[in-house]
Structure formats: structure tokens, C-alpha cells
MARBADO-894760 format. One line per field, with one value per residue (C-alpha): residue number from 0; y, z, x; residue in one letter. Coordinates in nm, 3 decimals. Each point is the difference from the previous one (the first is absolute). Layout:
MARBADO-894760
k: [NUM / ...] $
north: [Y / ...] $
up: [Z / ...] $
east: [X / ...] $
r: [a / ...] $
end
This chain:
MARBADO-894760
k: [0 / 1 / 2 / 3 / 4 / 5 / 6 / 7 / 8 / 9 / 10 / 11 / 12 / 13 / 14 / 15 / 16 / 17 / 18 / 19 / 20 / 21 / 22 / 23 / 24 / 25 / 26 / 27 / 28 / 29 / 30 / 31 / 32 / 33 / 34 / 35 / 36 / 37 / 38 / 39 / 40 / 41 / 42 / 43 / 44 / 45 / 46 / 47 / 48 / 49 / 50 / 51 / 52 / 53 / 54 / 55 / 56 / 57 / 58 / 59 / 60 / 61 / 62 / 63 / 64 / 65 / 66 / 67 / 68 / 69 / 70 / 71 / 72 / 73 / 74 / 75 / 76 / 77 / 78 / 79 / 80 / 81 / 82 / 83 / 84 / 85 / 86] $
north: [7.067 / -0.085 / -0.338 / -0.340 / -0.112 / -0.342 / -0.024 / 0.021 / 0.353 / 0.108 / -0.137 / 0.194 / 0.342 / -0.098 / 0.009 / 0.364 / 0.185 / 0.309 / -0.011 / 0.191 / 0.231 / 0.009 / -0.139 / 0.060 / -0.262 / 0.111 / -0.128 / -0.347 / -0.277 / -0.387 / -0.209 / -0.395 / -0.167 / -0.312 / -0.169 / -0.072 / 0.354 / 0.333 / 0.324 / 0.311 / 0.355 / 0.346 / 0.356 / 0.018 / 0.361 / -0.014 / 0.217 / -0.151 / -0.023 / 0.303 / 0.194 / -0.023 / -0.053 / -0.317 / -0.133 / -0.306 / -0.247 / -0.340 / -0.315 / -0.368 / -0.318 / -0.300 / -0.368 / -0.232 / -0.318 / -0.283 / 0.203 / 0.349 / 0.291 / 0.075 / 0.289 / -0.070 / 0.346 / 0.343 / 0.338 / 0.350 / 0.290 / 0.336 / 0.286 / 0.294 / 0.348 / 0.274 / 0.352 / 0.213 / 0.349 / 0.215 / 0.314] $
up: [19.635 / 0.229 / 0.138 / -0.095 / -0.194 / -0.152 / -0.382 / -0.058 / 0.160 / -0.205 / -0.335 / 0.079 / -0.001 / -0.324 / -0.136 / 0.077 / -0.349 / -0.067 / 0.331 / -0.194 / -0.271 / -0.099 / 0.121 / -0.040 / 0.092 / 0.093 / 0.212 / -0.118 / 0.145 / -0.041 / 0.265 / -0.063 / 0.311 / -0.153 / -0.328 / 0.140 / 0.199 / -0.146 / 0.173 / -0.178 / 0.140 / -0.147 / 0.059 / -0.126 / -0.044 / -0.089 / -0.002 / 0.164 / -0.086 / 0.207 / -0.174 / 0.299 / -0.074 / 0.180 / -0.007 / 0.169 / -0.005 / -0.075 / 0.024 / -0.101 / 0.040 / -0.206 / 0.010 / -0.302 / 0.023 / -0.254 / -0.124 / -0.042 / 0.229 / 0.300 / 0.209 / 0.351 / 0.157 / -0.082 / 0.180 / -0.071 / 0.190 / -0.084 / -0.024 / 0.181 / -0.193 / 0.234 / -0.073 / 0.000 / 0.217 / -0.180 / 0.216] $
east: [15.475 / 0.300 / 0.133 / -0.022 / -0.302 / -0.159 / 0.046 / -0.363 / -0.013 / 0.311 / -0.148 / -0.342 / 0.204 / 0.141 / -0.368 / -0.085 / -0.101 / 0.220 / 0.175 / 0.321 / -0.032 / 0.356 / 0.357 / 0.328 / 0.282 / 0.355 / 0.315 / -0.064 / 0.216 / 0.044 / 0.167 / 0.016 / 0.174 / -0.056 / -0.128 / -0.333 / -0.052 / -0.041 / -0.055 / -0.124 / -0.005 / -0.134 / -0.152 / -0.345 / -0.153 / -0.360 / -0.320 / -0.272 / -0.372 / -0.081 / 0.320 / 0.189 / 0.386 / 0.154 / 0.349 / 0.098 / 0.306 / -0.064 / 0.176 / -0.155 / 0.207 / -0.069 / 0.093 / 0.018 / -0.225 / -0.087 / -0.297 / 0.203 / 0.093 / -0.242 / 0.000 / 0.110 / 0.013 / -0.089 / 0.077 / -0.159 / 0.136 / -0.149 / 0.208 / -0.105 / 0.058 / 0.161 / -0.081 / 0.313 / -0.024 / 0.223 / 0.101] $
r: [m / h / g / v / h / p / r / e / r / i / a / a / t / a / q / m / p / n / r / w / k / g / s / r / i / s / d / r / n / l / l / q / p / a / d / d / v / a / i / i / s / y / r / a / s / v / k / r / a / d / d / m / a / y / d / a / l / i / s / s / a / y / v / r / r / a / e / g / w / k / l / a / f / h / q / h / s / p / i / e / k / v / e / s / t / a / t] $
end
């Protein structure tokens, strides 16, 4: 799922049962350029439901509104694994 999508399509992906079997979060960062803006980034290492390993760099930006923090932007970049060829 790549590109810009309407919120209904994004919400539907979050309802898929057993999408991930496990997860490990590392390289956590928080940037708060203003009192009402926060950007988080991290690396996620998970095992998919089909037992395939999956790693990604993820960032989300939030804005504070009267009703609380709201997601304004989300970016998800898969990390390709490179196999070494030792000689």
C-alpha cells in the first residue's frame, strides 16, 4: 500500500486480524518543533502473519487540537535486507 490514501482506507488496514505476530521497536526519536506539534520516528522489526520478517522506518506527525492530539501525517518505509556475499 503506497501513496496517499483516504482515512477510510487506512482505517480498514488497521482492522486486519493477526497482521503481525510480534514486534520490536528501536531507534525511537521525538521532535517537538512547537508546543502543538510532535513528530515521532522509530524502527519497527516485526514478523508478519505469514512468518516473513519485516523491518521498516516509521514516522508520524501529530498536531494538538482542542479534543487532543490528532495524527496529521504517517510515513512508513520498508527496509530492504541486503544479503552479504562474502568472498
